[in-house]
N, C-alpha and C positions, 0 to 999 in steps of 0.2 A: 617079521617086524622091521619097520623102517625107523631110523633114528635121525632126528634133525638136531644138529649141533649149533646152538646160537653162540655168537661171539660179539663183535661190534655191529650187530644187526638186530637189535632188540625190539623187533616190531612184528606184527602179524601181516600188515598190508605190504604189498610190493616187496615180498621177501622170496627171492628165487629158490632158496634152499627149502623153505617151508612149503612153497607151492609145489615143487617137484616131489617132496617127501609125501605130500598128501594127494598125489596124482593117481593113486590106485586105491583099491579097497582094503589093502593090507593094514594091519594095526600100525599106528604111529606113536612114537614117544619123542620127547624133546630132551635136550641136555644143555646145561650151562656149567662150565668149569671155573671154579674160584681158585686163583693161583696167587695168594698174597705175597709169597717170597719173590716170585717172578715180577709181580707188579712193582714191588719196591725196587728191584734191580733195574726196572725200566723207568724209574722215577715217577711212577703214576701218582698224581696228586691225591691226597686223601679225599678232597671234595669230589674228585672225579670218581673215586671208588664208591663213595656213598651214593652219588647220583646214579651210577651204573647199577649198583645192587638194589636201589629203590626201584629202578625200572625192571630189573629181573623179578622183583616181587610182584609188580603189576602184570608183567608178562606171564608169570606162573599162574596167577589167578585167572587171567583171560584164557590161557591155554586149557586150564582145568575146566572152564565153562564150556569149552568145545569138546571135552572128553579126551584131551591130550595131556598126559602127565609130563611134567617137567622135572627131570632128575637133576640133582645137584651133586657134583663131585668137588671135593677139595683136593687139589693136587698142587703141591707147593711150587714146582717148577715145570717148565715146558719139557725138560728131559724126561720127567716121570709120566708125562701125559700119555704116550702111546700104550704103555703097559696098563695104566689105569683104565683107559678107554676100552682097550681090548677085553679087559676083565668084565666091564659093564656090558659090553656087546655080547659076550658069551653068556652072561647071566640072563640077559633079556631075550636072547635068541635073535639078535640083529642080523639081517642079511644085506642091508644097504644103509650107508651113512651119507647124509646130505649136509653140506655146509657151504657157506659163501666164502669165496677166496680171501685169504689173508694176503696183505701186500708187504708186510714187514719181513725182513730176512729171518729173524729168530722164529717168528710164527710160521713162515713157510717151511723151515727146517722141521719144526714140530709136526706140521701137517704131513710132510714126507714120511716122518717116522710113524705117524698114525696109519698112513696108507700101507706101509710095509707090514706093520703089526697086524692090521686087520686082514690083509691079503692071506696071511697064514691061516686065518679062520674062514677064508673064502667069503669075506665081507667086501663088497665093492664100495668104493668111495666116489662121490660125485661132488666136484668142486665147481661152484657157480659164481657168476659175477653179481654181487649184491652191493658193492661199495662205490661203483662208478656208473655214470650214465652209459659210457662206452668202455668196454673192457680194455685193460692195459694191453698194448700191442696192436690195437685197432687203428690208432692214429700215428702213422709213421711217414717219414720222408719218402721221396721217390726211390731212394737207395735202401729202403727198408730199415732205416735207423730211427731212433728216437729223436724228436726235435730237441734242440738244445737252447732254443729261444722261444719265448712264449707266443709272440704275435703270430708267426707262421703256424704254430701248433693250434692256436685258437681258430684260425681260418680253416685249417684242415679238419679240426674237430667239428665245426659247424657243417662243413660239407659232408663229413661221414655221418653225422646225425641225420641230415636230410636224406641220405641214401638208406640208412638202416631203420630209422624211426625207432619207436619203443612203445611198449604197452605197460600200463599200470595195472597190476593184478590185485584184486581184492583179497581180504583175509579169507582163510579157508572156512568152509561151512562146518557146523558141528559134526563130529564123527562118532558120537555115542553119548551116553548119559553124562551129565556134569560130574566132575570129580571134586574132592576136597583139596584145598591148598593150604599148607601150613606156612604162615608168614615167616620170612627170613629171621625176623627178630626173635622168634621162638626156637630157632635152631642154633644150638651152642656152637656147633662146628663151623658155622658161617662167621660169626662175629669174633671168635677167639683170635686175638692178635690184630684184628682190623679196626679196633676202636669203635666209637659210636657210629651206629648205622643210620641214625636219623638224618634224612637229607636236608639240604639247605632250603628253607621255604622260598627263597628267591628264585629257585629253579625247580618248579613242579615237574614231575615226570608224567609219562603217559603219551600215547600217540595222539590223543585228542588235544592235549596241550600243545604239542609240537605243531599240529595242523592249525590250531587256533592262532598261534603266533605267525605261522606262515601266511595265512589268509589275511590276518590283520595288517601285516606288513605290506602285502600286495595291494590291499584296499587303500591304505592310508599313506604309505611312504615310498613305494617303489618308483613312482613317476618323478619324485624329487630326489631320489637316491644319489644321483650324480652330483647334486649340489649340496646335499646335507651329510653325506656319509663320512666326511673327514672331521666333523665337529663333535667332539666327545660329549659336550654339554647338551646336544640335541638327541632326540630319539629317532635317529635317521637310519639305523641299521636294523637288520632282521632279528638279531640276537638268536639265531638258529644254530650257531656253531656247536654248542654242547649236544644238541639233539642230532645233528649230523654225525658228530664224532662217535656217539653211542649207537648210531643207527636207529634211533627212534623214528626218524623220518629219513626217507631216501633222497638222493639227489635227483632221481627221476621224478619223484613226486613234486619236487621244487620246480623243475623245468615244466612239468605238465601244468602245475597251478599257475605259473607265469604265463604260459601260452593261453590258458583259459581266461585269465584276467585281461590279457591284451587282445585276444582274438587271433593271434598268430605269434610265432616265435621270432623275436627281433634278430636281425642279421648284421646290423652295423651300429656304430656309436651314435649315428644320427637318429636312431629309432628309440622310442621310449622303452625302458626296461632293459636295454642292452647292457648297461653298466653293471647291473646286478647279475645278469646272466654271465657276464665276463668274469665275475668273481667265482661263480660256480665252475667256470672253465679253468680258472687258475687252480682251483682245488683238484680238478681232474689232472691237470698238468703235473702237479707235484706228486700225485698218487701214481701216475704212469711212470714218472721218473724213478720213483722208489722201487718199482717192480723191475724195471729194465736196467737200472744201474744199482745193483745190490750193495756196492761199497758205500752208498749214501746211508745205509743202515749200520755202517761200521765206523762211524765218527770220521769219515773221510770227506774231504771237500769235493765238490763237483768238478772244480778246476784243479787237477792234480798238482800243478806247479805251486799252488798257493799253500801247500803243506809246509813249505819252507818259510813262510812269513814269521817274523819274530814276535809273535803275540806275547802279551804279558799274562801272568797268572797271579798278580798282586792280590792277596786275600783281603787286605784292608780296603782297597779301592773297590773290589768286587762286593764286599759286605755293605759299603756305603751305597752302592747302586741298588743292591737287593732291598735295602731298608728304606730307600727314598731319602738319602742324606747327601745328595750330590751338590746342592746349592743351585740347581737349575729347576725352577718351579714345575714346569710341565713334566720333566722326567720324574721328579719326586712324587708328584700327584699320581702319575700313571702307576708307579711301582707300589705306592701305598694302596691304591685301588685294587691292584692285582692281589696283594697280600690279604686284603680284607674280604674280597668278594670271589676270588678265583677266576676273574674274567678281566680282559682288557680290550678296549676299543682298538680296531686294527690300525688306525693312524698312529695311535700311541705306541703300539707294538713296534712300528717302524722307527719312531723317534727314539725310544729307549734302546732298541737294538743298535741303531746307528751310534748312539752315545757310548754304549759299552765298547763297541768294536773300533769306532773311528775317533772317539775322544779319549777314552781310557785305554784303547789298544789292547783290550782284554780278549782272550780267545772266545770266539763265538760258541764254542762247545759248552763253556760255563753258562752262558746265557740260555742256550738251548735247554740244558739240563734244568736250570732253575725254572724256566717257564713250564716245563713238563711237571715239575714238582709242585706247581701252584695252580695250573690252569684246569678248570672244569672241562674245557674243550680240548685238552691236550691230545694231539694227533701227530704222530711222528712225521708223516709226509708234509703236512702243512707247516709244522713247527720248524722242521729242518730246512724246508724250502725258504721260509721267511727269514730265518737267521742267516742262511748262506747268501740270500739276496742282499741283506743289509750289510753283511761283512765283505761283500765283493768277491766271494769265493764260489758263488752258485751259478745257476743257469739264468743269465741275465745279459741283455745286450747293452745295458747302460755302462758308461765308463767307470773305472774304479775311483775316480776323483769325485764321484757323487758322495757328498758328506752333508748330512742334515745339520743345520744350525739349530740347536734346541731352543734358543731364544726366539728366533724369527718363526720357527714352527709353532711355538706357543702363541705368539702374537697373531699369527695368521689363523690358527684353528681354534683358539680359545681367547678371542680378542678381549673380552671383558673379564677374563679370569674366573668365570663361573666354575669350571671344572677344577681349576687349581684351588680355589677357596674351599671347595667341598672336601678335598682330601688333604691339603696342607693347611691345617687349622691355624698354624702360626701366622699365616698370611691372610686370615679371614677379614681383617680390617684394613688391608693395604689397598689404596685406591687403584682403579683399573689402569691408570697411567703408569703405575710403578710395579704392578704385580708380576710382570715378567722379568724385571730386574729390580728386585725390592731392596737390595742391600744398602744403597745410599739412603733411602727413605727410612729404613729400620735404624740405620746408624744415627740419623738426625733425631729419632725418637728415643735414642739411648738403649735400643734393644739388641740383644745378641741371641735370640731364641731360634734363629734360622741360620744354617751353615753358609759360609762363604762358598762361592763356586770352587769345586775341587780341582778344576783345570781351567786354563784359558783356552776357549774353543778355537780361536784363530791359530794359536800355536799348535794345539793338538791336531787340527785339520792338516796343517802342513806336514806334521810328522806322519800322519796316516798315509798321505799321498806319497811321501818319500819311501815308506815301507813297500808300497807296490812298485814304485819306479825302480827301487833297488832290486826288486825281484826280477824285473824285466831285464836287468843288466847281467844277471847271472846265467 
């Protein structure tokens, strides 16, 4: 018996673990492990849990149609996983386990424990690359080290992809008579303590939906992506991040679809489609970093010296940021959108992260954790990389004195205030000329229903720069 263990790779197509597991005539079973306590410890957003479990339901039904049973185990923590998986393997008569490589440190430690536990039963484990186009460790400097700056990594990644190429594998063929699948909603052990399992209708699950979104974006928006991607009121992005984070679609499928749409893979900024491909390469960069620099999974900064920065932990200021009560309209709109939908536009992620770290001087770890607790596309590598980029502690060639001005960012990327008015309802009737700095207009109207700016950006910016300059002197 071969066992395929699904994790953040909840798809049939282009799934290396499933493909290798089905490469012989031996019987195949599949596994998904539900770990509610561990998920809470990792700050996994409830909306992401529901999205993931809804996809597991779809996956289980599709596997059953192929004659492959999907077993569900509830194991509260990663520490308990090796023993539980070994017991299941013993009951099923498993000889080989197939899974796609985990990149996070806790997950890697769990997998090492599984390898050791199964070795005692003479079960061989096969760990494959299903989360990146190119496996971590493939793109290195001439000195065989991980790149610390994105641009040279991007050039080396493109070169390596030209050398290696890749193949998209179809879903496996049926392996027997169709099986019955019991929906997750009928399984008491699944929903106990997890709350409502009903997924958010704004985020339909299924590989077909992920591919529909991918191809719609490529047909309608990819050529204009470089011009439209920073405007949150426009439908200028792919909105594929939840599907990539859950592994409903693979990054290889995205690159292959882009190549098919354009007729060739773009190689430079001058070529159509490259800006979006470069975002996929950023995703690869952060995932490779997480594997090759394990301390990134341990709340440590990429730049070790920045651990000494005197960050604030002010709970009241942090709560105002979380709840969208900062007095800066674009920041407040972005945070309220996140809290209501579980998603935030990438430009807005940069703006609110800069505001928390460079205006409020609050530790990036608080923002990183809060994002994970709310985001449907919560992914440690991308989330940690983005927060450390904004905080000035990460892998980035830009100087530490880059500080976003939240007012001018709003004026530039939401010029008419469409996005702001959608989410900050107190400002729905404020004219466009005043919506980014509405306080004088509100005052003239005798209104006090929107908070004053909680900090003076100009003063806060100077303080942020001083923090880093003082660090250089020590």
